[in-house]
C-alpha positions in Angstrom: 48.3 -35.9 56.3 48.1 -36.8 53.0 46.0 -33.8 51.6 48.9 -31.9 53.3 51.5 -29.8 50.5 54.9 -30.5 51.6 55.9 -27.1 51.7 53.0 -26.6 54.5 54.6 -29.9 56.3 58.1 -28.1 55.5 56.3 -25.0 57.9 55.2 -26.8 60.5 58.6 -28.8 61.3 60.2 -25.6 61.0 57.7 -23.9 63.4 58.4 -26.7 65.6 61.9 -25.8 65.7 61.1 -22.4 66.4 58.3 -23.6 69.5 61.4 -25.3 70.8 63.9 -23.0 70.7 62.0 -20.0 72.1 61.6 -22.5 75.4 65.1 -21.9 76.1 65.7 -19.4 78.5 67.0 -15.8 77.4 69.9 -14.5 78.1 69.3 -10.6 78.6 72.9 -9.2 79.7 74.3 -10.3 76.3 74.3 -9.5 72.8 72.1 -12.2 70.3 74.9 -14.2 68.4 74.0 -16.4 65.2 74.6 -20.2 65.9 73.9 -21.7 62.8 72.9 -21.7 59.6 70.7 -24.5 57.9 68.6 -25.5 54.7 65.3 -26.1 56.6 63.2 -27.8 53.7 63.3 -28.0 50.2 66.9 -29.3 50.1 69.5 -31.6 50.4 72.7 -32.1 52.2 75.9 -32.1 49.9 79.1 -31.5 51.5 80.5 -28.9 53.6 77.8 -25.7 53.3 76.4 -26.6 50.0 73.4 -28.3 48.9 71.5 -29.2 46.0 67.9 -29.3 44.8 66.2 -30.0 41.3 64.3 -27.3 40.2 61.1 -26.3 40.7 58.3 -23.9 39.3 56.9 -22.3 42.8 58.2 -24.1 46.0 62.2 -22.7 47.3 64.2 -23.9 49.5 64.3 -22.8 52.9 66.9 -21.6 55.1 66.4 -21.3 58.5 69.4 -19.0 61.1 69.7 -20.2 64.7 70.5 -17.3 67.4 71.2 -17.4 70.6 68.6 -16.5 72.3 66.8 -18.2 69.7 63.8 -15.7 69.8 62.2 -12.6 67.2 63.6 -10.2 68.8 67.0 -11.7 68.0 66.0 -13.0 64.5 64.7 -8.9 63.5 68.4 -8.3 63.8 69.6 -10.4 61.6 71.6 -8.8 58.5 70.9 -10.7 55.3 72.6 -10.7 52.1 73.4 -12.7 49.1 70.3 -14.7 47.9 67.1 -15.2 49.0 64.1 -13.7 49.8 62.5 -12.9 52.9 60.6 -16.4 53.8 57.5 -16.2 56.6 59.5 -15.8 59.3 62.0 -13.1 59.5 64.6 -16.0 60.6 64.0 -17.9 57.8 65.1 -17.1 53.6 63.3 -18.5 50.6 66.1 -19.3 48.1 64.1 -19.1 44.5 64.2 -23.0 42.6 62.4 -21.4 39.5 65.7 -21.5 37.2 69.0 -24.2 37.8 72.1 -22.6 38.7 75.5 -23.5 37.6 77.9 -26.0 39.8 80.8 -23.0 39.9 77.8 -20.4 40.6 75.2 -21.5 43.7 72.7 -19.6 45.2 74.4 -18.3 48.3 72.3 -17.2 51.9 74.7 -15.4 53.9 73.3 -14.2 57.4 75.2 -11.6 60.1 74.2 -11.0 63.9 77.3 -10.1 65.7 79.9 -11.8 64.0 80.9 -14.4 62.7 79.3 -14.9 59.3 77.5 -17.7 58.2 76.3 -18.7 54.9 75.1 -21.6 52.6 75.2 -22.9 49.3 72.2 -23.8 47.5 72.9 -25.6 44.1 69.3 -26.0 41.6 69.0 -28.4 39.3 67.1 -29.6 36.2 67.1 -32.5 34.5 66.3 -30.7 30.7 65.7 -33.5 28.0 66.2 -37.2 27.3 67.6 -38.3 23.9 68.2 -41.2 22.2 70.4 -42.5 19.3 67.2 -44.6 17.5 67.1 -43.6 14.2 63.3 -42.0 14.0 62.3 -39.4 16.6 58.1 -39.5 16.4 57.7 -36.5 18.6 57.6 -36.0 22.1 59.6 -39.2 24.2 58.8 -41.2 22.0 61.9 -42.6 19.2 61.6 -46.0 17.6 64.0 -48.4 14.7 63.4 -51.3 12.8 64.8 -54.2 14.7 67.8 -56.1 13.5 68.7 -52.7 12.0 69.7 -51.4 14.9 73.7 -51.0 15.8 74.7 -53.4 18.3 71.1 -54.0 18.8 71.2 -51.5 21.4 69.7 -47.8 22.1 71.6 -45.3 24.1 69.4 -42.9 26.0 71.5 -39.7 27.0 70.5 -37.5 29.6 70.7 -34.3 29.3 70.5 -31.9 32.8 71.1 -28.1 33.7 73.9 -28.0 34.4 75.7 -30.9 32.7 78.0 -32.2 35.2 78.6 -35.4 36.9 77.7 -34.4 40.0 74.7 -33.8 38.5 74.6 -37.1 36.5 75.8 -38.7 39.6 72.3 -38.2 40.9 70.2 -39.2 37.9 68.0 -42.5 38.5 67.1 -44.7 35.6 64.0 -46.9 35.9 64.8 -49.8 34.7 68.6 -49.8 34.5 70.4 -50.9 31.7 73.8 -51.1 31.1 75.8 -48.2 31.9 77.9 -45.9 29.0 78.9 -42.3 29.5 78.2 -40.3 32.8 74.5 -39.3 31.6 74.0 -42.2 29.0 72.3 -45.7 29.5 72.0 -48.5 26.8 69.4 -50.7 26.6 69.1 -54.0 24.4 66.2 -53.6 21.5 67.3 -56.8 19.6 63.8 -57.9 19.5 60.3 -56.0 18.0 58.6 -53.8 21.0 57.9 -51.1 23.4 60.5 -50.4 26.4 59.8 -47.4 28.3 62.3 -45.7 30.5 61.9 -43.7 33.2 64.5 -40.7 34.5 64.9 -39.1 37.5 66.0 -36.6 39.4 65.7 -35.8 43.2 63.5 -37.2 46.1 59.9 -36.7 46.7 61.0 -34.7 49.8 62.5 -32.2 47.8 60.4 -32.7 44.6 61.2 -35.2 41.3 62.0 -34.3 38.4 60.9 -37.4 36.1 61.7 -37.4 31.9 60.2 -40.7 30.4 61.5 -42.3 27.2 59.5 -44.9 25.1 62.3 -47.1 22.5 59.5 -48.4 19.8 61.1 -51.1 18.3 58.8 -52.2 15.2 59.6 -54.9 11.9 57.1 -53.2 9.0 56.2 -55.4 6.2 56.7 -54.0 2.8 57.4 -50.2 1.8 55.1 -47.7 3.1 54.7 -43.9 2.7 56.7 -41.7 4.3 56.6 -38.2 2.8 54.2 -36.8 -0.3 55.8 -33.5 -2.1 53.1 -31.9 -4.0 53.7 -28.9 -6.7 51.1 -27.0 -5.2 50.7 -22.8 -4.8 52.6 -21.9 -2.2 51.1 -20.8 1.0 51.5 -18.2 3.7 50.8 -18.6 7.1 49.1 -16.1 9.0 49.4 -14.9 13.0 51.5 -13.0 14.8 54.6 -15.6 15.2 54.3 -17.2 11.9 53.3 -14.4 9.2 54.7 -14.8 6.1 56.2 -18.4 6.9 55.8 -20.7 3.6 54.6 -23.7 3.9 56.8 -26.6 2.3 53.6 -27.8 0.0 54.5 -31.6 2.0 52.9 -34.0 4.2 55.1 -35.4 5.7 54.8 -38.4 8.3 54.7 -37.4 11.9 53.6 -34.3 11.5 49.9 -33.7 12.9 47.1 -34.0 9.6 46.3 -30.3 8.0 43.1 -29.7 9.5 41.7 -25.7 10.1 42.5 -24.7 13.7 44.6 -27.9 14.8 47.7 -25.9 14.3 47.2 -23.2 16.2 50.5 -21.9 17.2 52.7 -24.6 15.9 55.7 -23.4 13.9 55.0 -23.8 10.3 57.4 -27.0 9.5 55.9 -28.6 11.8 52.8 -29.9 10.4 51.0 -30.6 7.3 50.8 -28.3 4.7 48.1 -27.0 3.1 47.6 -27.6 -1.0 46.3 -25.4 -3.3 45.5 -25.3 -6.6 43.6 -23.5 -9.7 40.3 -25.3 -10.7 40.9 -27.2 -14.0 44.4 -27.7 -13.1 46.7 -31.4 -12.8 48.1 -31.9 -9.6 51.9 -33.4 -9.6 53.7 -34.9 -6.8 57.2 -36.8 -5.8 57.0 -39.0 -2.6 59.3 -40.8 -0.4 58.8 -44.6 0.6 60.3 -46.0 3.7 61.2 -50.2 3.3 59.8 -51.9 5.6 61.0 -55.5 4.6 64.1 -56.2 2.6 64.0 -57.5 -0.8 66.2 -60.1 -1.7 66.7 -59.2 -5.4 67.1 -55.4 -7.1 63.5 -55.2 -8.2 60.8 -52.8 -10.2 58.1 -51.9 -8.7 54.5 -50.8 -9.9 53.6 -47.7 -7.1 50.1 -46.1 -6.9 49.0 -43.1 -5.5 44.8 -43.1 -5.9 42.2 -40.3 -4.4 38.9 -38.6 -5.4 37.9 -35.5 -6.1 34.7 -33.8 -6.5 33.7 -37.5 -8.2 36.9 -37.1 -10.4 39.1 -40.7 -10.0 42.8 -39.6 -10.1 45.8 -42.0 -9.8 49.6 -41.2 -9.8 51.4 -44.2 -11.2 54.9 -45.3 -10.8 57.4 -47.6 -10.8 60.2 -47.4 -8.1 63.7 -49.9 -8.3 64.0 -51.1 -4.7 67.9 -52.1 -4.3 68.8 -55.2 -2.4 70.9 -53.4 -0.6 67.9 -51.0 0.9 67.7 -52.1 4.5 64.7 -51.7 6.5 64.1 -48.0 7.1 65.6 -47.4 4.0 63.9 -44.8 1.5 63.8 -45.0 -2.3 61.6 -42.1 -3.9 59.1 -41.6 -7.0 60.1 -38.9 -9.2 57.3 -36.1 -9.8 54.6 -37.9 -11.7 50.8 -36.1 -12.8 47.8 -37.3 -12.1 45.5 -39.2 -14.7 43.2 -36.6 -14.4 42.5 -32.6 -13.7 40.4 -31.2 -11.4 37.5 -30.5 -12.0 37.4 -27.0 -14.2 35.9 -23.0 -12.6 35.2 -24.7 -9.6 35.8 -23.8 -5.9 36.9 -26.0 -3.7 37.5 -26.5 0.5 37.9 -30.2 1.4 39.1 -31.0 4.5 40.6 -34.4 4.5 41.8 -35.3 1.1 42.9 -38.5 1.5 45.3 -40.3 -1.0 45.8 -44.0 -0.6 49.3 -45.5 -1.6 49.6 -48.9 -3.0 52.6 -51.5 -4.4 52.3 -54.3 -6.6 53.1 -57.8 -5.4 55.3 -60.3 -6.8 52.4 -61.7 -8.4 52.3 -58.1 -11.0 48.3 -58.5 -10.3 47.6 -58.0 -6.1 47.6 -54.6 -5.0 49.1 -54.0 -1.3 48.5 -51.0 0.9 51.2 -48.7 1.8 49.6 -46.2 3.8 47.2 -43.2 3.1 48.1 -39.6 3.3 45.5 -36.8 4.8 45.4 -33.3 3.3 43.8 -29.8 3.1 42.8 -28.9 0.0 42.0 -26.0 -1.6 40.9 -25.0 -4.8 41.0 -21.2 -6.4 38.0 -20.5 -9.2 41.3 -18.7 -11.6 45.0 -18.5 -10.8 45.2 -16.0 -7.7 46.9 -13.0 -8.1 47.5 -12.2 -4.2 49.8 -13.4 -1.2 47.6 -17.3 -0.5 47.6 -16.7 3.7 46.1 -19.3 5.0 43.0 -18.0 6.9 41.4 -16.0 3.9 42.3 -19.1 1.8 40.2 -21.2 4.4 37.4 -18.4 4.4 37.0 -18.0 0.7 37.2 -21.4 -0.6 35.3 -22.5 2.2 32.4 -20.5 2.2 32.2 -20.7 -1.9 32.7 -24.2 -2.0 31.5 -25.3 -5.1 30.5 -21.9 -6.3 31.3 -21.8 -10.0 31.3 -18.1 -11.1 32.9 -15.2 -10.0 29.7 -13.2 -9.0 28.6 -16.3 -6.9 32.2 -16.9 -5.6 32.1 -13.6 -4.6 28.3 -13.6 -3.0 29.4 -16.2 -1.1 32.4 -15.5 0.4 30.4 -12.2 2.0 28.1 -14.4 3.4 30.8 -16.1 5.5 31.9 -12.1 6.4 27.8 -11.6 7.3 27.5 -14.8 9.7 30.6 -13.3 11.7 29.0 -10.2 13.0 29.0 -9.5 16.7 30.3 -10.5 20.6 31.4 -14.8 20.1 31.8 -14.5 16.7 35.0 -13.5 15.0 36.7 -15.3 12.1 39.8 -17.4 14.0 43.2 -16.9 12.8 44.5 -20.6 11.6 48.1 -20.0 12.7 47.7 -18.4 16.2 43.9 -19.0 17.1 43.3 -15.0 17.7 39.7 -13.7 16.7 40.4 -11.0 13.9 37.4 -8.5 15.3 36.0 -4.4 14.2 37.7 -2.3 16.4 37.9 -4.6 18.9 39.1 -2.0 21.4 36.8 0.3 20.3 38.1 3.9 21.0 41.7 2.3 21.4 41.8 0.4 18.4 45.8 0.7 17.4 46.1 2.9 13.6 48.5 2.0 11.3 49.6 -0.7 8.7 48.5 -3.1 11.2 45.0 -2.5 11.1 44.7 -1.2 7.7 45.9 -3.8 5.5 45.0 -8.3 5.6 48.7 -8.6 6.3 48.6 -6.5 9.6 45.4 -7.8 10.9 46.4 -11.6 10.2 49.1 -10.8 12.1 48.8 -8.2 14.5 48.5 -8.4 18.6 44.6 -8.0 19.4 43.4 -9.2 15.9 41.3 -5.8 15.7 40.9 -3.8 11.9 39.9 -0.5 11.0 37.3 -0.5 7.8 39.9 0.2 5.1 41.7 -2.9 6.8 38.6 -5.2 6.5 37.8 -3.4 3.3 41.0 -4.7 1.6 40.9 -8.4 3.5 37.6 -9.2 1.7 39.5 -7.3 -1.7 42.8 -10.1 -0.8 40.5 -13.1 -0.4 38.9 -12.2 -3.5 42.1 -12.0 -5.7 42.9 -15.1 -4.4 40.3 -16.7 -7.0 41.0 -14.3 -9.8 38.6 -12.0 -9.0 39.4 -7.9 -9.3 37.0 -5.7 -7.5 37.4 -2.1 -5.8 37.6 -0.4 -2.3 34.5 1.8 -1.7 34.1 5.1 0.4 32.5 7.7 1.9 33.4 10.3 3.6 33.1 13.9 4.7 35.4 15.5 2.2 33.0 17.8 1.2 31.6 19.5 4.6 33.3 21.6 6.8 36.6 20.5 8.6 36.2 18.4 11.4 33.1 16.8 10.4 32.7 13.2 11.2 29.6 10.7 11.3 28.1 8.5 13.6 27.2 5.0 12.7 24.1 3.8 13.2 22.2 3.5 16.6 23.2 6.8 18.3 19.8 8.7 19.2 19.9 12.4 19.8 17.2 12.6 22.3 15.1 15.4 23.1 15.8 18.7 21.1 18.7 19.5 21.7 20.8 22.6 23.0 23.7 23.0 21.1 23.7 26.5 20.0 26.6 25.7 17.1 24.3 25.6 14.4 23.8 23.1 11.8 23.9 21.1 14.8 21.4 20.4 17.1 22.4 18.3 20.2 25.5 18.3 22.5 27.0 14.4 22.8 25.8 14.6 26.4 22.2 14.8 24.9 22.9 11.6 22.2 22.9 8.2 23.6 24.6 4.9 21.6 22.4 2.4 21.8 23.5 -1.7 19.8 22.9 -0.9 16.6 25.2 -2.3 13.5 27.3 -4.9 14.8 30.9 -5.4 13.3 32.9 -8.3 12.6 33.8 -10.1 15.9 31.8 -6.8 18.3 28.7 -6.2 18.9 29.6 -2.6 19.7 32.4 -1.6 17.6 34.3 1.9 16.9 31.4 4.1 15.7 32.7 7.8 15.1 34.5 8.2 11.3 35.7 10.2 9.2 35.6 8.3 6.5 34.0 4.8 5.5 35.4 1.8 3.4 33.9 -1.0 2.0 34.1 -3.3 -1.4 32.3 -2.2 -4.6 32.0 -5.7 -7.3 29.5 -5.7 -10.3 28.4 -2.0 -9.3 26.9 -3.1 -5.4 28.3 -2.3 -2.4 29.1 -5.1 0.0 30.5 -4.0 3.3 32.6 -6.7 5.4 33.2 -4.9 8.3 30.0 -5.0 10.0 28.6 -7.2 7.3 25.9 -5.1 5.1 25.5 -5.9 1.8 25.3 -6.6 -0.9 23.8 -3.0 -2.0 23.4 -1.5 -5.0 21.9 1.7 -3.7 24.3 4.0 -2.5 21.2 6.2 -0.9 20.1 3.2 0.9 23.2 2.0 1.7 24.1 5.2 3.8 20.7 5.7 4.9 20.6 2.3 6.5 24.5 2.9 8.3 24.7 6.5 8.9 22.6 8.0 12.3 24.0 11.4 11.6 27.1 14.1 11.9 29.0 15.6 14.6 31.7 18.2 14.6 34.9 17.9 16.6 34.8 21.2 17.1 37.8 23.2 18.9 40.9 21.5 20.9 39.3 21.4 24.4 35.8 20.4 23.6 35.6 18.5 20.1 34.4 14.4 21.9 33.7 12.5 24.8 34.8 9.5 26.3 32.8 6.8 27.6 32.8 3.5 28.0 30.5 0.7 27.6 29.2 -1.8 29.6 31.2 -4.7 27.7 34.3 -2.6 28.8 34.8 -1.2 25.4 36.1 2.6 25.6 33.7 5.1 22.5 33.8 8.2 22.0 31.2 11.0 20.4 31.1 14.0 19.2 30.1 17.2 21.2 28.4 18.7 18.5 25.8 16.2 16.8 22.7 16.4 14.6 20.9 14.0 12.2 22.4 14.9 9.2 22.2 17.4 6.6 22.8 18.7 3.0 24.9 21.9 1.9 23.5 24.5 0.0 24.5 27.8 -1.6 21.8 30.6 -1.4 21.7 31.6 -5.5 22.3 35.2 -6.6 19.3 37.3 -6.5 17.3 34.4 -5.6 14.5 33.1 -2.8 14.4 31.0 0.2 11.4 29.3 -1.8 13.4 28.6 -4.5 16.0 26.5 -2.3 13.6 25.3 -0.2 11.0 24.1 -3.8 13.1 21.0 -5.0 12.8 19.7 -1.4 9.1 20.0 -1.5 8.9 22.6 1.2 8.2 26.4 1.7 11.6 29.2 2.0 9.8 29.9 5.8 10.7 26.1 6.4 13.9 26.1 5.6 14.2 30.0 7.5 12.2 28.6 10.7 15.0 25.4 10.8 17.3 25.1 14.0 19.7 24.0 11.5 19.7 27.8 10.0 19.3 29.5 12.6 23.4 31.4 12.3 21.4 32.6 9.0 18.2 33.6 11.0 20.1 35.4 13.2 21.8 37.6 11.1 18.3 39.1 10.0 18.8 39.3 6.4 15.8 37.4 4.7 16.5 36.7 2.0 20.3 35.5 2.9 22.7 37.3 0.8 24.3 35.3 -2.0 26.4 32.4 -1.3 25.1 32.1 2.0 25.3 28.9 3.3 22.0 26.8 3.9 21.4 23.7 5.8 18.9 20.9 4.0 17.9 18.6 6.9 18.6 15.1 5.8 15.2 14.1 6.5 13.9 16.1 3.4 16.0 14.5 1.0 16.2 10.8 2.2 17.0 9.4 -1.4 20.2 12.0 -1.9 24.0 11.5 -0.6 24.9 13.2 1.9 28.2 12.0 2.0 30.9 11.6 -0.5 31.3 8.5 -2.5 33.6 7.1 -4.2 36.0 3.7 -5.5 39.3 3.0 -5.7 42.0 0.3 -6.0 42.4 -1.4 -3.3 
């Protein structure tokens, strides 16, 4: 019995009752009638036709009808109305307990069988939360106060129920019991230090218990304790689908989770310790609140110091604070804004995951320093003043990757190394705001379009984390702007070629001789194969058909963050190593072929493909030899090449002036096939 669920036991009980009912003699000469309607399981009797139960995500309350005769034939004729859904048998109805009901609006289940109509009403109640009037809510189910400074030495716990009604409150069980207050409250003595744990229970084991716990933490603290600190940091913005653009408050607050990347994923921005950021060489300033933990008998001027060491540089924030005798345990005194004794190292990027500041107060002997706690911070230091929004994930990527770098060139290279390290399935940067992995064309041919995939903000906030090449290029450019470094977008496209021309990214093979009859294309899409080739951010096989592509250009070198390719100083080599060939989307109805890779990603390839070409025009009064000679070929090679079959079919050799001639890409591997350019991001 110990392994059987409450629901299964209830069904067994109902079945036993059914079996007894089936033994009654069948009165075949009389029409069946409804004799009773009752709640068989999942609820407790209240009054009249009312039952009550607790909210439960899966288990229902089961209403059972009794008939004469009590058999399946009679049950099938029952007309049910009101709430509830069919149960495991036709004389049973399952009443949902997933949401609570109002006292005036219970769930009603009615049944009719040749009159009269019977009904049962089920009230569903929930114990929602506990609150306590102690001065500090530590978090979760714990509250705290300071002994001797709690009104009446009593903590009042208040239970919130749904619905908020005396009938519900009367069924609450308090363990241990305190002194009753209002119907939904109890008071507990807290005159001395120590923890008190109070359970509040609604329901019974039979129908399911809802149990909430309140921990009353009563303490006595010596001296002063740091409660919060606020800095003159640059404003860091959160990211993720829910919290994009939410500004961190530049504060360390007692009780918040520590500011380590990843811990805060999914939390609201104001529930976490704020990341901090300054440009290199800046002087950090702060102000703070200190909580009194032991009262002073006289007004005192107390010297306070905060101490930290960052990259070997010792820093001290020194101030005096007035602590009046009137300040009780738990009262707060504040330190006005003060500057550090030393600046951050100049021209040096830093990422410090747990920058610690230790807080001290000077004792009465004016010599001994007494600890007042410590604060821990996520610290970022940029190379220079940022020129764009400080999104948390981008700040973390760039400062972490370029930690210790001192020049713009090394910061760019260091940051790009991070992009190179995130290509392929199972990798990819995770957004710190919500933990979503950012990927390059994560949905293949089904990747969204528009600003959500073409901008840093879009990639940092869209539902899938996917970005297209323009978005990833701008995202890398944005990380550079956080260090005051200007870069350009590098573009290459098919604009100089015929309309509907596209490029295929490696690896994409053209199998056999090909049977495409539309020159210069030699292969149909069905005669080409997509193989694992250039992996992208977080995706081994991203989309590979494009009309253009974007990367980053800095210091005469190409950095392609989408694929982690570069830095590359030779545009032709960059194009050659990336592009498998050209294709044409042709006319409507014969444009492209969609297919699905083994990983489930839908992809697309053109229906007309080749390994690539350059376009030359036949010169006036010229010969094919003149056109072919710069490529080390004879005119006959050009005439007979499959790319020029249409010209050859016209039968005029040499062709008329202005005739388009297609030069195989392989004849000039160092020549640019596409149109390349740069522009601001």
